[in-house]
C-alpha positions as CSV (number, residue, x, y, z in Angstrom):
1,X,86.3,17.7,49.7
2,X,85.2,16.1,52.7
3,X,83.0,13.2,52.2
4,X,81.3,10.7,54.8
5,X,81.3,7.5,52.6
6,X,82.2,5.1,55.4
7,X,78.4,4.9,56.6
8,X,77.3,4.0,53.0
9,X,77.0,0.6,51.3
10,X,79.4,-0.2,48.5
11,X,76.8,-0.3,46.0
12,X,75.6,3.2,47.3
13,X,79.1,4.5,47.0
14,X,79.2,3.5,43.5
15,X,75.9,5.0,42.6
16,X,76.7,8.2,44.4
17,X,80.0,8.3,42.5
18,X,78.0,7.9,39.0
19,X,75.6,10.5,40.2
20,X,78.3,13.1,40.9
21,X,80.2,12.2,37.8
22,X,76.9,12.6,35.7
23,X,74.1,14.7,37.2
24,X,76.1,17.1,39.2
25,X,78.9,18.0,36.7
26,X,77.3,19.5,33.6
27,X,74.0,20.9,33.0
28,X,72.0,20.9,29.5
29,X,72.7,21.6,25.8
30,X,76.4,21.2,25.6
31,X,77.3,23.4,22.3
32,X,80.4,21.5,21.5
33,X,79.0,17.8,21.9
34,X,76.6,16.0,19.8
35,X,73.1,15.6,21.2
36,X,72.4,12.1,22.7
37,X,70.0,9.8,20.8
38,X,66.5,11.3,20.8
39,X,65.2,7.6,21.6
40,X,63.5,6.9,24.7
41,X,65.6,5.6,27.6
42,X,65.5,1.6,27.6
43,X,64.9,-0.1,30.8
44,X,67.0,-3.1,29.7
45,X,70.0,-0.6,29.3
46,X,69.2,0.8,32.7
47,X,69.2,-2.8,34.2
48,X,72.4,-3.6,32.4
49,X,74.2,-0.6,33.9
50,X,72.8,-1.5,37.4
51,X,74.3,-4.9,36.9
52,X,77.7,-3.4,36.1
53,X,77.7,-1.1,39.0
54,X,76.8,-4.1,41.4
55,X,79.7,-6.0,39.8
56,X,82.1,-2.9,40.4
57,X,80.8,-2.6,43.9
58,X,81.5,-6.4,44.6
59,X,84.9,-6.3,43.0
60,X,85.7,-3.4,45.4
61,X,85.1,-5.8,48.5
62,X,87.5,-8.4,47.1
63,X,90.9,-8.6,48.7
64,X,93.5,-7.0,46.6
65,X,96.8,-8.8,46.3
66,X,99.9,-7.2,45.0
67,X,100.3,-7.2,42.1
68,X,96.6,-7.6,41.3
69,X,95.5,-7.5,37.4
70,X,93.4,-4.6,36.6
71,X,89.5,-5.1,36.1
72,X,88.0,-3.1,33.5
73,X,84.2,-2.2,33.3
74,X,83.0,-0.3,30.2
75,X,79.8,1.9,30.8
76,X,78.4,3.0,27.3
77,X,76.7,6.2,26.9
78,X,73.6,4.7,26.1
79,X,73.3,2.6,29.1
80,X,74.4,5.7,31.2
81,X,71.7,7.7,29.8
82,X,69.0,5.2,30.5
83,X,70.2,4.9,34.0
84,X,70.2,8.7,34.5
85,X,66.7,9.2,33.2
86,X,64.9,5.9,34.8
87,X,66.9,5.4,38.0
88,X,68.9,8.5,39.2
89,X,66.3,11.1,38.0
90,X,63.8,10.2,41.0
91,X,66.7,10.6,43.4
92,X,67.7,14.0,42.3
93,X,66.5,17.1,44.1
94,X,63.4,18.8,43.2
95,X,64.0,21.1,40.0
96,X,66.7,18.9,38.4
97,X,64.9,17.5,35.5
98,X,65.8,15.2,32.5
99,X,69.6,14.7,32.8
100,X,71.3,13.0,29.7
101,X,75.1,12.5,29.3
102,X,77.3,13.1,26.5
103,X,80.7,11.6,26.7
104,X,83.2,13.6,24.6
105,X,86.4,11.9,25.4
106,X,90.0,12.8,26.7
107,X,88.2,13.1,30.0
108,X,85.7,15.6,28.9
109,X,82.1,15.1,29.2
110,X,78.8,17.0,29.7
111,X,75.3,16.4,31.0
112,X,72.1,17.9,29.6
113,X,69.8,19.0,32.6
114,X,66.7,21.4,32.9
115,X,66.9,23.3,36.0
116,X,63.9,24.8,37.5
117,X,65.5,28.1,39.0
118,X,62.4,29.1,41.0
119,X,63.2,26.1,43.3
120,X,67.0,26.6,43.5
121,X,66.7,30.4,44.1
122,X,64.2,29.7,46.9
123,X,66.7,27.8,48.9
124,X,68.2,31.0,50.3
125,X,68.1,34.8,50.5
126,X,69.4,36.6,47.5
127,X,71.4,39.8,47.4
128,X,71.2,42.5,44.7
129,X,74.5,41.3,43.2
130,X,73.4,37.5,43.0
131,X,72.5,36.7,39.4
132,X,69.7,34.2,40.2
133,X,68.0,36.8,41.8
134,X,66.7,37.9,38.5
135,X,66.1,34.8,36.6
136,X,63.5,31.9,37.2
137,X,61.6,29.2,35.4
138,X,63.0,26.1,33.7
139,X,66.0,26.9,31.9
140,X,68.8,24.8,30.3
141,X,72.3,25.4,31.7
142,X,75.4,24.2,29.8
143,X,78.7,23.4,31.2
144,X,81.9,21.6,30.0
145,X,84.1,19.8,32.5
146,X,87.0,17.3,32.7
147,X,87.4,14.3,35.0
148,X,90.8,13.6,36.0
149,X,91.6,10.5,38.1
150,X,94.7,8.8,39.2
151,X,95.6,6.3,42.0
152,X,92.1,6.2,43.6
153,X,91.4,9.9,43.7
154,X,89.4,12.2,41.4
155,X,89.2,15.7,40.5
156,X,86.5,17.6,38.4
157,X,87.8,20.8,36.4
158,X,85.3,23.3,35.5
159,X,86.0,24.9,31.8
160,X,82.8,26.9,30.7
161,X,79.2,27.2,31.3
162,X,76.0,29.0,29.7
163,X,72.7,29.5,30.8
164,X,70.1,29.8,27.7
165,X,73.3,30.4,25.7
166,X,74.5,33.3,27.8
167,X,77.9,32.7,29.5
168,X,77.6,32.3,33.3
169,X,80.3,32.6,35.9
170,X,81.8,29.5,37.8
171,X,80.2,30.5,41.1
172,X,76.8,30.3,39.8
173,X,77.5,27.0,38.2
174,X,78.9,25.7,41.7
175,X,75.9,26.6,43.4
176,X,73.8,24.7,40.8
177,X,76.0,21.8,41.0
178,X,76.1,21.8,44.7
179,X,72.2,21.8,44.8
180,X,72.0,19.0,42.3
181,X,74.4,16.6,44.2
182,X,73.6,17.2,47.8
183,X,72.8,14.3,50.1
184,X,72.1,13.7,53.7
185,X,75.9,12.9,54.1
186,X,77.1,15.6,51.8
187,X,74.7,18.5,52.4
188,X,76.9,21.0,50.6
189,X,77.1,18.7,47.5
190,X,79.8,18.5,45.2
191,X,82.8,21.2,44.8
192,X,84.7,21.7,41.8
193,X,88.7,21.3,41.8
194,X,88.6,19.7,45.2
195,X,90.2,16.0,45.3
196,X,87.7,13.2,46.2
197,X,88.3,9.4,46.7
198,X,87.0,7.1,44.1
199,X,84.7,4.3,45.6
200,X,84.9,0.5,45.5
201,X,88.7,0.5,45.1
202,X,88.6,2.3,41.6
203,X,92.0,3.1,40.5
204,X,90.9,5.2,37.5
205,X,87.8,6.2,35.3
206,X,88.6,7.0,31.6
207,X,86.0,9.3,29.8
208,X,86.5,8.2,26.2
209,X,84.2,9.2,23.3
210,X,80.8,7.4,23.9
211,X,81.8,5.4,26.9
212,X,83.3,5.4,30.5
213,X,85.8,2.8,31.5
214,X,86.1,2.0,35.2
215,X,89.4,0.6,36.1
216,X,89.7,-1.4,39.5
C-alpha cells in the first residue's frame, strides 16, 4: 500500500494508524465476538487513550540505540471504544456511524459500525452487476479480520463479512473499508493484504482478548 506519511506529524500518524486498525477494518455486529459493554463511552477513557497515543508518538521520536529495550503500551478495549466514539467518530467520512471495537485475541478483532449505504453508493456510478446498486439506508455490516505485524510492518487479512446477516464478497467490503479510511493523503483508503509501515517506530502490535499492546 502506498501511503504518504512523511508530511504528517508523529501524533497524527499514530491516530491514523489507530483509525485504520479500528474504524476501517471491520464493520458492525460481529457474530462470533461478544458485544462491547452498552455503557456510554467515557470522556476520561478517551482522554487516557489520547495520552497513551501521545506517549507512543513521543517514543517514536526518541533515538533508538542498539540494542534498545522494548517499550510496551497497553490499549484496553474500553478506552479504545471511548476514543472511537468521542474522538475518531467526527473525523470519519459521512455515513460511517457509531464505531465500537471488539478485540478477540490472536490478532483477530472486529469493529461495529453502521453504514449509510445511500451515501456510499452515491460516490460513483453503479453497474447492474454491482451489489451496492440494490441496497440502501443504514445497515450493519460485519467483518472479521486479523492484523499481523512484524519488524515495523503490518498486514490486515480479510476473513469473512456479512451485511444485515447475509454474506457479502470481499470486493464489497473492500469498497466500504476504502471509503471509511480515505484521507487527503490516502484518497483510495486502506487495502487488504497489502503491507503497510507501522508509524512511530512501532515494531509490533499484539491484539489480545480485550486489549491491544503496542511494542516499540
